[in-house]
C-alpha atoms as one frame of an Amber mdcrd trajectory, in Angstrom:
protein
  80.052  40.539 116.721  83.002  42.469 115.256  86.647  41.522 115.472  89.495
  43.919 116.083  92.917  44.515 114.533  95.927  46.778 114.797  98.206  47.219
 111.809 101.571  47.899 113.447 103.422  50.073 110.928 106.546  52.175 110.789
 110.088  52.362 109.405 112.601  49.601 109.984 114.027  49.740 113.494 111.150
  51.720 114.967 110.318  48.990 117.493 107.297  47.292 115.928 108.109  43.755
 117.097 109.045  45.008 120.578 105.729  46.846 120.693 103.829  43.653 119.774
 105.706  41.672 122.420 104.944  44.272 125.096 101.252  44.340 124.167 101.023
  40.545 124.417 102.642  40.610 127.871 100.374  43.452 128.948  97.363  41.464
 127.767  98.445  38.548 129.938  98.621  40.859 132.970  95.107  42.227 132.415
  93.749  38.794 131.381  93.114  39.723 127.784  94.054  37.623 124.776  96.042
  39.514 122.146  97.220  37.522 119.123 100.057  38.535 116.799 100.293  37.789
 113.077 103.703  38.204 111.444 103.454  39.833 108.014 107.193  40.318 107.510
 108.569  37.646 105.147 112.126  38.658 106.147 111.649  38.264 109.923 114.053
  35.950 111.718 112.955  35.647 115.354 110.175  36.812 117.677 109.759  37.608
 121.364 106.062  36.771 121.259 103.937  33.720 120.379 103.166  33.854 116.650
  99.506  33.146 115.875 100.125  33.072 112.109 103.308  33.586 110.100 103.495
  34.787 106.485 106.750  32.797 106.117 104.634  29.652 106.024 103.228  31.044
 102.773 106.354  32.693 101.342 109.770  33.862 102.570 111.964  36.570 101.141
 114.684  34.001 100.399 112.228  32.313  98.020 112.277  35.444  95.859 115.943
  36.374  96.249 117.279  32.858  95.564 115.151  32.318  92.463 117.505  32.519
  89.481 114.701  33.654  87.188 113.663  36.541  89.449 117.010  37.689  90.892
 115.439  40.195  93.266 117.331  42.225  95.822 115.987  42.719  99.376 113.488
  45.484  98.531 112.276  43.941  95.281 112.022  40.554  96.969 109.888  42.015
  99.744 107.496  43.674  97.297 107.220  40.389  95.372 106.424  38.483  98.597
 103.763  40.977  99.649 102.159  40.914  96.203 102.098  37.112  96.391 100.514
  37.411  99.844  97.904  39.809  98.445  96.937  37.250  95.789  96.532  34.585
  98.473  94.554  36.350 101.185  92.404  33.244 101.530  95.417  31.750 103.344
  95.195  34.557 105.912  91.443  34.098 106.294  91.970  30.435 107.037  94.655
  31.245 109.617  92.502  33.842 111.400  89.498  31.532 111.734  86.012  32.799
 112.462  85.878  33.339 116.236  84.148  36.504 117.441  85.771  39.241 119.532
  89.283  38.250 118.441  91.985  40.904 118.864  94.941  40.763 116.467  98.140
  42.706 115.984  99.611  42.534 112.480 103.383  42.981 112.720 104.117  44.554
 109.333 107.375  44.956 107.357 109.492  48.064 107.813 109.705  49.146 104.145
 107.795  52.406 104.167 106.888  52.244 100.458 104.404  49.484 101.293 102.246
  52.097 103.030 102.880  55.140 100.861 103.500  54.009  97.262 101.857  50.653
  96.534  98.254  49.544  97.220  99.045  46.211  98.926  98.338  47.259 102.511
  95.246  49.213 101.471  93.801  46.070  99.879  94.630  44.110 103.046  92.710
  46.683 105.086  89.720  46.448 102.758  89.702  42.666 103.046  89.934  42.745
 106.839  86.992  45.116 106.947  85.044  42.757 104.688  85.771  40.049 107.274
  84.109  42.251 109.915  87.314  43.600 111.444  87.555  47.062 112.937  91.060
  48.154 111.959  93.382  50.774 113.417  96.830  51.736 112.170  99.514  52.134
 114.837 102.405  54.033 113.256 105.662  53.898 115.241 108.614  56.248 114.855
 111.797  55.965 116.894 111.839  58.896 119.331 115.639  59.032 119.026 115.128
  60.046 115.401 112.724  62.874 116.282 114.642  64.940 118.840 115.652  67.327
 116.031 113.015  69.633 114.596 113.680  68.932 110.929 113.597  65.144 111.461
 110.422  65.397 113.523 108.679  67.261 110.711 109.896  64.621 108.241 108.512
  61.854 110.465 105.164  63.629 110.632 104.913  63.776 106.841 105.740  60.079
 106.530 103.053  59.212 109.073 100.551  61.485 107.340 101.261  59.898 103.945
 100.568  56.421 105.355  97.381  57.592 107.042  96.025  59.109 103.827  96.863
  55.980 101.844  95.144  53.517 104.196  92.134  55.653 105.266  91.673  54.060
 108.700  91.918  55.467 112.243  95.568  56.113 113.067  97.465  56.329 116.332
 100.954  57.794 115.913 103.509  56.704 118.487 106.976  57.923 119.425 108.592
  54.690 120.585 111.753  53.993 122.612 111.222  57.025 124.845 112.669  54.972
 127.714 116.133  54.945 126.086 116.336  58.724 125.639 118.650  60.814 127.796
 117.124  63.432 130.125 118.287  66.144 127.738 116.616  64.517 124.727 113.401
  63.917 126.685 113.199  67.652 127.389 113.788  68.416 123.702 111.092  65.942
 122.701 108.443  67.468 124.975 108.220  70.651 122.918 107.272  68.584 119.845
 104.300  66.793 121.423 102.185  69.969 121.494 104.399  72.416 119.600 104.146
  75.963 118.418 103.853  75.680 114.632 106.275  78.481 113.829 108.829  77.207
 116.326 108.574  73.775 114.715 109.001  75.190 111.214 112.055  77.288 112.093
 114.296  74.227 112.081 117.977  73.822 111.284 117.183  72.993 107.640 115.207
  76.213 107.179 117.986  78.333 108.637 120.394  77.060 105.968 118.048  77.951
 103.140 116.379  81.137 104.340 113.424  82.370 102.341 111.935  79.748 100.079
 112.230  76.644 102.291 111.438  78.489 105.509 108.022  79.509 104.212 107.388
  76.024 102.825 108.103  74.412 106.190 105.800  76.869 107.948 103.010  76.119
 105.461 103.397  72.349 105.920 103.438  72.621 109.714 100.382  74.909 109.648
  98.367  72.454 107.540  99.232  69.537 109.815  98.406  71.296 113.065  95.549
  73.554 111.949  93.581  70.475 110.879  94.860  68.235 113.714  95.983  65.638
 111.180  98.802  64.076 113.192  99.159  63.744 116.950 101.907  61.734 118.584
 101.687  59.669 121.752 104.846  58.741 123.612 105.507  55.130 124.586 107.785
  54.225 127.476 108.072  50.439 127.594 109.463  50.576 131.133 106.183  52.035
 132.467 103.036  49.917 132.553 100.856  53.047 132.673 102.300  54.211 129.363
 101.300  50.944 127.685  97.864  50.988 129.331  97.119  54.560 128.239  98.183
  53.893 124.670  96.092  50.718 124.417  93.094  52.659 125.755  93.461  55.251
 122.982  93.689  52.508 120.373  90.651  50.682 121.768  88.631  53.892 121.655
  89.538  54.413 117.990  88.148  50.983 117.013  85.322  50.992 119.599  86.668
  47.892 121.302  84.295  46.530 123.932  81.245  48.590 122.986  79.359  45.453
 121.930  80.233  43.456 125.042  77.521  42.527 127.516  77.419  44.810 130.531
  78.423  42.983 133.691  77.123  44.261 136.997  79.497  44.452 139.961  79.494
  41.434 142.240  78.241  43.523 145.183  75.152  44.539 143.213  74.471  40.939
 142.207  74.856  39.795 145.812  72.442  42.458 147.060  69.851  41.485 144.448
  70.126  37.841 145.488  69.645  38.786 149.166  66.562  40.837 148.309  65.181
  37.923 146.274  65.603  35.518 149.233  64.021  38.040 151.613  60.957  38.238
 149.379  60.698  34.444 149.321  60.851  34.283 153.144  58.059  36.808 153.458
């Protein structure tokens, strides 16, 4: 039986840990066990039970405080993740071998880990070798994307990560619940936008000609081939969380290998018919 995993990705401050916490609470409501693995060596606190924590293997302070290394925050993070990559047997031991497990991997917020270096790609390959079906959940703060130029930039970042990892991706605009009514209206036109309206952004208007055509070409490629589609996530609405989790489950075929359970009414009727036959 396969196991299932979400790689929760996105820039720093996009709401990854809050997303993991909400999914765990939602799982408790629907009687479904969702485990969270922290892969951020710089994390300080969590609002969810941690199933496994990379800080037990290495912390960012280990790299930054080493007098021989003398790394800054970004260099220290890359060093920690490379050390983690060389010790994936530690992760395998933490995950165990139970079937049907469902894990969320709360990943660091440094975007270069998903677009420039192969660390996360090798993690994906290893998870797949361990019989995991893996989906990337890429979060972007909706407050960042209410402007056309920033929305297009966010799309390109998400697309770059998707190409690098080569797994099913669900792109999410998080923190919709904190937007003003005005910003929510502005955001709606980006969910299913007109390509040329999207490309005619504030940045293009400042540099008419060359950059305007470039933006239109980029937007056309993204939407003509349906490469990136965003889902909105409102943490204050249970339906929003349910609908998003359904989309993710479909992408990794969660539950397709489960045994089919007949409704209790059907089972009761079959038992009654069986007793009737015995009486006759």
